[in-house]
C-alpha positions in Angstrom: 7.4 6.6 -67.3 9.5 8.6 -64.7 6.1 10.2 -63.3 4.9 6.5 -62.9 7.7 5.3 -61.2 7.9 8.5 -59.0 3.9 8.2 -57.7 4.5 4.5 -57.0 7.7 5.5 -54.8 5.6 7.8 -53.1 2.9 5.2 -52.5 5.3 2.8 -51.2 6.7 5.1 -48.8 3.8 6.3 -47.4 2.5 2.6 -46.8 5.9 2.1 -45.4 5.4 4.8 -42.9 1.7 3.9 -42.0 2.9 0.4 -41.0 5.8 1.8 -39.0 3.7 3.8 -36.9 0.9 1.3 -36.4 3.6 -1.2 -35.1 4.9 1.5 -32.9 1.2 2.0 -31.4 1.1 -1.8 -30.9 4.3 -1.8 -29.3 2.9 0.9 -26.7 0.1 -1.0 -25.9 1.5 -4.9 -25.6 5.0 -3.8 -24.1 3.4 -1.5 -21.4 5.7 -1.2 -18.3 4.1 -2.3 -15.0 5.9 -0.7 -12.1 8.0 -2.9 -10.2 6.1 -2.1 -7.2 2.6 -3.6 -8.4 1.2 -6.6 -9.4 1.0 -7.3 -12.9 -3.2 -7.2 -12.6 -2.7 -3.3 -12.1 -2.1 -2.1 -15.8 -2.4 1.7 -16.7 -6.0 1.0 -18.1 -6.9 -0.8 -14.8 -5.2 1.8 -12.5 -7.5 4.5 -14.4 -10.7 2.5 -13.6 -10.2 2.3 -10.3 -8.7 6.0 -9.4 -12.0 7.7 -8.9 -12.9 5.5 -6.0 -9.4 6.2 -4.1 -8.4 9.5 -4.9 -10.1 11.2 -2.0 -7.1 9.7 0.3 -4.4 11.4 -1.5 -2.4 12.0 -4.6 0.0 8.7 -4.7 -1.1 6.3 -6.8 0.7 3.5 -5.3 -2.2 4.0 -2.4 -4.8 3.3 -4.7 -3.2 -0.1 -5.5 -2.7 -1.0 -2.2 -6.3 -0.1 -1.1 -7.5 -1.9 -4.1 -5.4 -5.0 -2.7 -7.3 -5.3 0.3 -10.3 -6.7 -1.2 -10.9 -10.2 -0.4 -8.6 -10.0 2.8 -9.1 -9.4 6.2 -7.8 -5.9 5.6 -11.2 -5.0 3.9 -12.4 -3.7 7.6 -9.1 -1.3 7.3 -9.8 -0.4 3.5 -13.3 0.8 4.6 -12.1 2.8 7.2 -9.7 4.7 5.3 -12.6 5.6 2.7 -14.4 7.1 5.6 -16.0 4.2 7.5 -14.4 5.4 10.7 -14.8 7.5 13.7 -14.4 10.9 11.8 -16.8 9.6 8.9 -14.4 11.3 6.6 -11.8 9.5 4.1 -8.1 9.4 5.7 -5.3 10.9 4.0 -2.3 9.1 3.5 1.0 10.6 2.2 4.7 9.7 2.5 6.8 11.9 4.8 9.7 12.3 6.6 8.4 11.2 10.3 11.1 12.7 12.0 9.9 16.1 10.9 6.8 15.4 13.3 9.0 14.6 16.4 12.5 13.1 16.5 11.3 10.1 18.3 9.5 9.3 15.2 12.4 9.3 13.0 12.8 5.3 12.8 9.2 4.8 12.7 7.8 2.9 9.6 4.4 4.7 9.6 1.9 7.0 11.9 -1.9 7.2 12.4 -2.3 10.7 13.5 -5.1 12.9 14.2 -5.3 16.4 13.6 -8.5 18.7 14.5 -11.4 16.2 13.3 -9.4 14.6 10.4 -7.6 11.3 10.1 -4.2 10.9 8.5 -1.6 8.1 8.0 1.9 9.0 7.6 4.2 6.6 5.8 7.9 6.9 6.1 9.6 8.2 3.0 12.0 5.3 3.0 9.2 3.1 1.9 8.4 5.1 -1.5 9.8 2.0 -3.3 8.2 -0.6 -1.3 5.7 -3.0 -3.0 2.2 -1.9 -3.1 1.5 -5.1 -1.2 3.4 -4.4 1.8 1.8 -0.9 1.6 -1.3 -2.5 1.9 -0.5 -4.8 5.1 1.0 -1.5 6.5 -2.4 0.6 5.9 -4.1 -2.2 7.5 -2.6 -1.7 10.7 -2.6 2.1 10.9 -6.3 2.5 9.7 -7.1 0.8 13.0 -5.9 4.1 15.1 -8.6 6.3 14.7 -8.4 8.6 17.7 -5.7 10.5 20.1 -5.5 7.4 22.4 -3.5 4.4 22.1 -2.5 1.1 24.1 -0.7 -2.0 24.2 -3.8 -3.8 23.4 -4.4 -1.8 20.5 -0.9 -2.2 18.9 -1.0 -5.7 19.5 -4.4 -6.2 17.6 -3.3 -3.6 14.8 0.3 -5.8 14.3 -1.6 -9.2 14.4 -4.1 -7.6 11.8 -0.8 -6.5 9.6 0.5 -10.0 10.0 -2.5 -11.9 9.0 -3.3 -9.2 5.7 0.4 -9.9 4.7 0.1 -13.7 4.8 -3.3 -13.5 2.8 -1.7 -10.8 0.2 1.6 -13.3 -0.2 -1.2 -15.8 -1.1 -3.0 -13.3 -3.6 0.0 -11.9 -5.0 3.2 -13.9 -4.4 5.3 -11.2 -6.4 4.9 -8.8 -3.4 7.8 -10.6 -1.3 10.5 -8.7 -2.4 13.2 -9.4 0.2 15.4 -6.4 -0.6 12.7 -3.9 0.8 12.9 -3.2 4.3 9.3 -2.9 4.6 8.8 -6.5 3.2 11.3 -7.4 5.8 9.4 -5.9 8.8 6.3 -8.0 7.0 7.9 -11.3 7.0 9.1 -10.7 10.5 5.5 -10.1 11.7 4.4 -13.2 9.6 7.0 -15.5 11.4 5.7 -14.6 14.9 2.0 -15.3 13.9 3.0 -18.6 12.7 5.3 -19.2 15.6 2.5 -18.8 17.8 0.1 -20.9 15.8 -2.0 -18.3 14.4 -2.6 -16.4 17.6 -1.4 -13.3 18.9 1.1 -14.6 21.6 4.4 -13.8 20.1 3.4 -10.7 18.6 2.1 -9.2 21.8 5.3 -10.4 23.3 7.3 -8.3 20.5 4.6 -5.2 21.5 5.1 -5.3 25.3 9.0 -5.2 24.7 9.2 -2.5 21.8 10.6 0.7 23.8 8.7 3.0 21.4 5.4 1.5 23.4 6.9 1.8 26.8 4.6 4.7 28.0 1.4 3.3 26.8 -1.2 2.3 29.0 -2.5 -1.4 28.6 -6.0 -0.4 27.1 -7.7 2.3 25.1 -11.3 2.9 23.8 -12.4 -0.2 21.7 -9.6 -2.0 23.1 -10.6 -3.5 26.3 -8.4 -6.6 26.2 -4.7 -7.8 25.6 
């Protein structure tokens, strides 16, 4: 009788242990934590699925999410450019960086499009590591337009307008991107207001570019950007 009771207790304990393990596994799946920077669509499984198509641009996962968010927006041109459809015909390398290490004049910049030899780079300021992926996407749509060593007021006007348009579209697709505690989101919302103030023309964005002290030495035009 004691043996039978002992066996029953062992079976009960094993069943309890199994159920606990199954419950824990279920919790891992259903309670998956999506980074605050990403829209809910970007689960671990989904990111794993899209990673092969984007890993050529760098090691930071948020760039994969940001590039994927450019689908179905005006920023598709920039997305394709970053993936290799650009003047270099190679993927653009993207990374977070202390921009002041490149040049003290760039310390306060949000990002830089850079050409080194035949390779193109986009450097995003370290201060935006925690920014929403949607804001990073809008910023990338701007920087992807800088594909050579030349720049101009016309090019910056076009790039800033692209960024504003893409940000407006991102907010419609992923409204959770509007994290007002982010300095990058503040930049994007400022551009969006300039776009809206100009009734979706570049008139006020152009004024802002012309008054930007960082652009004071730029020529009016550059190759591919012959109109202001």
